[in-house]
C-alpha positions in Angstrom: 0.0 0.0 0.0 2.8 2.4 0.9 6.0 2.8 -1.1 8.3 5.4 -2.7 10.3 6.7 0.2 14.0 6.9 0.9 15.0 6.3 4.5 18.3 8.1 4.1 16.2 11.2 3.9 13.2 10.4 6.0 14.5 8.6 9.1 15.6 11.9 10.5 12.3 13.8 10.8 9.5 12.5 8.6 9.0 9.1 10.3 9.4 10.5 13.8 6.7 13.0 12.9 4.4 10.2 11.6 4.9 8.4 14.9 3.7 11.4 16.8 0.9 12.7 14.5 -0.3 9.8 12.4 0.5 6.6 14.3 -2.3 4.6 12.7 -1.0 5.3 9.2 2.5 4.6 10.2 1.5 1.3 11.7 0.3 0.2 8.3 3.6 1.4 6.8 5.5 -0.6 9.4 3.5 -3.7 8.7 4.3 -3.3 5.0 8.0 -3.1 5.8 7.8 -6.4 7.8 6.0 -7.9 4.8 8.8 -6.8 2.5 11.3 -8.6 4.7 9.3 -11.7 4.7 9.1 -11.7 0.9 12.6 -10.6 0.0 14.8 -11.3 3.0 15.6 -7.6 3.6 14.0 -4.5 4.8 14.0 -1.8 2.1 16.1 1.3 2.3 14.6 3.0 -0.7 11.3 1.4 -1.5 10.0 2.3 -4.9 8.6 -0.4 -4.7 10.9 -3.2 -3.8 14.7 -2.6 -3.4 16.4 0.2 -5.3 20.2 1.0 -5.3 20.1 4.5 -3.9 22.1 6.2 -1.1 23.7 4.5 1.9 23.0 3.3 5.5 20.8 0.7 7.2 18.3 3.3 8.2 15.3 1.0 8.1 16.6 0.0 11.5 16.0 3.4 13.0 12.6 3.8 11.2 11.3 0.4 12.5 12.8 0.7 16.0 11.7 4.3 16.6 8.1 3.4 15.7 8.0 0.3 17.9 9.6 2.1 20.9 7.0 4.9 20.5 4.1 2.6 20.7 3.5 2.0 16.9 3.8 -1.7 17.2 3.5 -4.4 14.5 2.0 -7.7 15.2 5.0 -9.9 14.4 7.7 -8.2 16.4 9.9 -11.3 16.4 10.1 -11.2 12.6 10.8 -7.5 12.8 13.7 -8.0 15.2 15.0 -10.9 13.1 15.1 -8.6 10.1 17.0 -6.0 12.0 19.7 -8.4 13.0 19.8 -9.9 9.5 20.6 -6.4 8.1 23.6 -6.1 10.3 25.5 -9.0 8.8 24.3 -9.2 5.2 24.0 -7.1 2.0 21.5 -7.7 -0.8 23.2 -9.7 -3.6 21.9 -7.4 -6.3 21.2 -4.1 -4.5 24.2 -3.1 -2.4 22.4 -0.2 -0.7 20.1 -2.7 1.0 21.6 -4.3 4.1 25.0 -3.1 5.1 27.7 -2.8 2.4 31.1 -3.3 4.2 29.5 -5.0 7.2 32.5 -7.5 7.4 34.9 -4.6 8.1 32.5 -2.7 10.3 31.7 -5.7 12.5 35.4 -6.6 12.8 37.2 -3.3 12.9 34.5 -1.0 14.2 34.5 1.1 11.0 34.3 0.8 7.2 37.9 1.5 6.0 38.6 4.2 3.5 41.0 2.1 1.4 38.9 -1.0 0.6 37.1 0.5 -2.4 33.8 1.1 -0.6 32.7 4.6 -1.3 31.3 7.0 1.3 32.8 4.8 4.0 32.9 7.2 6.9 29.3 8.2 6.4 28.4 4.5 6.4 30.3 4.0 9.7 28.4 6.9 11.3 25.0 5.8 10.1 25.6 2.1 11.0 26.6 3.2 14.6 23.3 5.1 15.0 21.4 2.1 13.5 23.1 -0.2 16.0 22.0 2.1 18.9 18.4 1.8 17.6 18.8 -2.0 17.5 20.2 -2.0 21.0 17.1 -0.1 22.3 14.9 -2.7 20.6 17.0 -5.5 22.1 16.6 -4.0 25.5 12.8 -3.5 25.0 12.4 -7.1 24.0 14.5 -8.3 26.9 17.0 -10.0 24.6 20.0 -11.7 26.1 22.4 -9.3 27.9 25.3 -10.3 25.6 23.2 -9.3 22.6 22.3 -6.0 24.1 25.9 -5.3 25.0 27.1 -6.1 21.5 24.9 -3.4 19.9 25.4 -0.9 22.7 29.2 -1.2 22.1 28.8 -1.0 18.3 26.8 2.2 18.8 30.0 3.8 20.0 31.8 3.0 16.7 31.5 6.7 15.7 34.5 7.3 17.9 36.6 5.2 15.5 36.4 7.8 12.7 36.9 10.9 14.9 40.3 12.6 14.3 41.4 14.3 17.6 43.8 16.6 15.7 41.2 18.2 13.4 38.3 17.5 15.8 36.4 16.2 12.8 35.2 12.9 11.3 37.7 11.6 8.8 38.3 8.6 6.5 40.4 5.9 8.2 42.4 3.2 6.4 42.3 -0.5 7.2 45.6 -0.3 9.1 44.2 2.3 11.5 45.8 5.3 10.0 43.7 8.2 9.0 43.4 8.9 5.2 45.7 11.6 4.0 45.8 14.3 2.7 42.6 15.4 4.4 40.4 18.4 3.4 37.3 19.0 5.5 35.9 20.8 2.5 35.9 17.8 0.2 32.5 16.6 -0.8 31.7 12.9 -1.3 34.7 10.5 -1.1 34.4 9.4 2.6 31.1 11.1 2.9 27.7 11.2 1.2 26.6 14.4 -0.6 28.5 16.4 2.0 31.8 17.0 3.6 33.4 16.5 7.0 32.0 19.7 8.3 28.5 18.3 7.6 29.0 14.7 8.8 31.0 15.4 12.0 27.7 16.0 13.8 26.1 12.7 12.8 26.0 11.2 16.3 22.3 11.5 17.0 22.3 9.1 19.9 25.2 10.4 22.0 25.6 14.2 21.8 27.4 14.3 25.1 29.9 11.7 23.9 30.6 13.9 20.8 31.0 17.0 23.1 33.5 15.1 25.1 35.4 14.0 22.0 35.7 17.6 20.8 37.1 18.7 24.2 34.1 19.9 26.2 31.3 22.3 25.7 33.4 25.4 25.0 35.4 23.7 22.2 32.2 22.0 20.9 30.5 25.4 20.5 33.5 26.8 18.8 33.3 24.0 16.3 29.6 24.6 15.8 30.3 28.3 15.2 33.0 27.4 12.7 30.4 25.8 10.4 28.9 29.2 9.9 32.2 31.1 9.9 34.1 29.0 7.3 33.2 30.5 3.9 31.0 28.4 1.5 34.1 27.0 -0.2 34.2 23.4 -1.5 36.2 20.7 -3.2 34.1 18.9 -5.8 36.9 16.8 -7.2 35.3 13.5 -6.2 32.3 14.3 -8.4 34.1 16.1 -11.1 31.4 18.8 -11.2 29.4 21.1 -8.9 26.5 18.9 -7.8 23.3 20.8 -7.0 23.7 20.2 -3.2 27.0 22.2 -3.4 25.4 25.0 -5.4 22.6 25.2 -3.0 25.1 25.7 -0.1 26.9 28.5 -1.9 23.6 30.2 -2.8 22.4 30.0 0.8 25.6 31.8 1.9 25.5 30.6 5.6 29.2 29.6 5.6 29.5 25.8 5.2 26.1 25.1 6.6 24.2 23.2 3.9 20.5 23.1 5.0 19.6 22.0 1.4 20.6 18.4 2.2 20.0 16.1 5.1 23.3 15.3 6.9 23.5 18.7 8.7 19.9 19.6 9.2 19.9 18.7 12.9 23.2 20.4 13.7 21.8 23.7 15.0 19.9 21.9 17.8 23.2 20.7 19.3 23.8 24.2 20.7 21.1 23.3 23.2 23.2 20.3 24.5 26.2 22.5 24.9 24.5 25.1 27.1 24.0 27.9 24.5 20.4 27.6 23.4 20.3 31.2 22.3 22.6 30.4 19.4 20.2 27.6 18.4 17.3 30.0 18.5 19.2 32.6 16.4 20.3 30.2 13.7 16.9 28.3 13.6 15.2 31.6 13.0 17.7 32.4 10.2 16.9 29.1 8.5 13.2 29.4 8.9 13.1 33.0 7.5 15.7 32.5 4.7 15.3 28.9 3.6 11.5 28.4 3.6 9.1 30.7 1.7 5.7 30.4 0.0 7.1 31.1 -3.4 8.1 28.8 -6.3 11.6 28.6 -4.9 10.3 28.0 -1.4 12.7 25.2 -0.5 16.5 25.5 -0.3 17.0 22.2 -2.0 15.2 19.0 -2.7 12.0 18.4 -0.7 13.4 14.8 -0.4 10.3 12.7 0.4 8.9 15.2 2.9 12.1 15.4 5.0 13.1 19.0 4.3 9.6 20.4 5.1 
């Protein structure tokens, strides 16, 4: 009944919104996702319908877990959980964006290496870590064995494995443990997905305090947040060989390296609240609302992306 949605976009805001405002509709969607797993052996990541090779991550895990934990419960929760676990140790044989590409490295090393010919590897690591936290919460809710809970709780901390203390940013890391070099936080793509290190370094949805600690405490954390708006809208598009529309949208918005026209950084402003400076969140959120959303034909600052941007 329900199809044509991309979880890389919509796990962030749209599906949490549905849980709160339209739980009965979302319950039908969740039942449909479980049915897809029963029929194909995988939850979809970009249902249109069936499985489509588009974007990265195992974000069906967060969509399903968030719904269940907020009371939007499917009938066959055991199959739901089975499908979540299956996605952590398999990849679809024909559609590599379904399941977890690079799971062998991630499960062994705690990150997807930069030098194993898997693109957007650091972005995958960060998203898999959040997905694992969601699975941990499901495991805890279902009273799964403590060892199983512990495994996913520990994997949820894998974001630390791609954090570079020297630059205070997320960075590609090679299989031997060394960080990829040379490193430019302005380089789009490569280790990241439709963004750069300035955008992805905030992708720790489940542990903001842990990220604050990694960056050296609240004062240093706020300085890094401020830097996103201070650094000019410069970019390195060499990975793509052209200026993709997401880059152009960032430059047109002219809010430093803040790129509200695409998903990876859309939550960043709220992190000021966790660092004790909510007035900065209020200021920048007002800037975004007034400058990036209008009632005209150019009312969005980028793709609407399945309802996520609105």
